[in-house]
C-alpha positions in Angstrom: 188.8 54.4 159.5 187.9 57.8 160.3 189.4 60.8 158.2 189.1 64.2 159.5 190.6 67.4 158.0 191.5 70.7 159.4 190.6 73.6 157.1 192.9 76.6 157.4 195.8 74.3 158.2 199.0 75.0 156.5 198.9 71.3 155.5 197.1 70.8 152.2 193.8 68.8 152.5 195.1 66.1 150.1 198.2 65.7 152.3 196.1 65.4 155.4 194.2 62.5 153.7 197.4 60.9 152.7 198.9 61.0 156.2 195.7 59.7 157.8 195.5 56.8 155.4 199.2 56.0 155.9 198.9 56.1 159.7 195.8 53.8 159.5 197.7 51.2 157.5 200.8 51.4 159.8 198.8 51.0 163.0 196.7 48.3 161.6 193.4 50.1 161.7 193.3 49.6 158.0 194.4 46.0 157.2 195.5 44.7 153.8 192.4 44.3 151.7 190.4 46.7 153.5 188.5 49.2 151.1 188.9 52.8 151.3 185.8 55.0 150.7 185.2 56.0 147.2 186.4 59.3 146.1 182.8 60.7 145.8 181.8 59.2 149.1 184.8 60.7 151.0 184.6 64.1 149.3 180.8 64.3 150.1 181.6 63.2 153.8 184.3 65.8 154.2 182.6 68.4 152.1 185.6 68.9 149.8 186.1 68.7 146.0 186.3 65.2 144.7 189.5 66.3 142.8 191.2 66.7 146.2 190.3 63.2 147.2 191.4 61.9 143.8 194.7 63.7 144.2 195.2 62.1 147.7 194.2 58.7 146.5 196.7 59.0 143.4 199.4 59.7 146.1 198.3 56.8 148.2 198.6 54.4 145.3 201.9 55.9 144.1 203.4 55.3 147.5 202.1 51.8 147.7 199.8 52.3 150.7 196.8 51.1 148.7 196.1 49.5 145.3 193.4 50.3 142.9 191.4 47.7 141.4 189.6 48.9 138.4 185.8 48.9 138.8 186.2 47.8 142.5 187.9 50.7 144.1 190.9 51.3 146.3 192.1 48.7 148.8 194.8 49.0 151.6 198.1 47.3 151.0 200.4 45.4 153.2 202.8 47.7 155.0 206.0 47.5 152.9 209.0 49.6 152.5 209.1 51.2 149.1 212.0 53.5 149.7 215.6 53.0 149.4 217.6 53.3 152.7 219.0 56.7 151.7 215.5 58.0 151.0 214.2 56.6 154.2 217.1 58.4 156.0 216.3 61.6 154.2 212.7 61.5 155.1 213.4 60.7 158.8 215.9 63.5 158.9 213.3 65.9 157.4 210.4 64.9 159.6 212.5 64.9 162.7 214.1 68.4 161.9 210.5 69.9 161.6 209.4 68.1 164.8 212.4 69.3 166.8 212.0 72.8 165.4 208.3 72.7 166.4 208.7 71.4 169.7 211.7 73.7 170.8 209.8 76.7 169.5 207.1 75.7 172.1 209.7 76.3 174.9 210.5 72.6 175.7 214.0 71.8 176.8 216.3 69.2 175.3 215.8 67.0 178.3 212.0 67.2 178.1 212.2 66.4 174.5 214.5 63.4 175.0 212.3 62.1 177.7 209.1 62.4 175.7 210.7 60.6 172.8 211.9 57.9 175.0 208.4 57.4 176.5 206.7 57.5 173.2 209.0 55.0 171.6 208.6 52.7 174.5 204.7 53.0 174.2 204.6 52.8 170.5 203.3 49.6 168.7 204.2 51.2 165.5 207.9 50.9 165.8 209.5 47.6 165.1 212.1 46.0 167.4 
């Protein structure tokens, strides 16, 4: 698993880490039981404060994306749904609203957006049938 951060982004670094680990687990790049780099190793690799990585890892554990094994490290969990249906719906709506706003501000039409989504969903291995 390769984690990369974008300095100067409006997305905090710890959230960038959380999102990339979440995506790696969802896509199968990180399988259940695969180890994540240690806090110190990832912080050194990314040249960031280890507290930032620790914060990201705390969120990852809290969301159930990974489990901490004291003395051994952090390990990817199986993909599971830890949110209620209403929370899942709220998060989907929030993410989609952000996405649509961003895309429409780039000048794409509703038809172009619709076609892109259709194609992306058809090609996606992450979305379950």
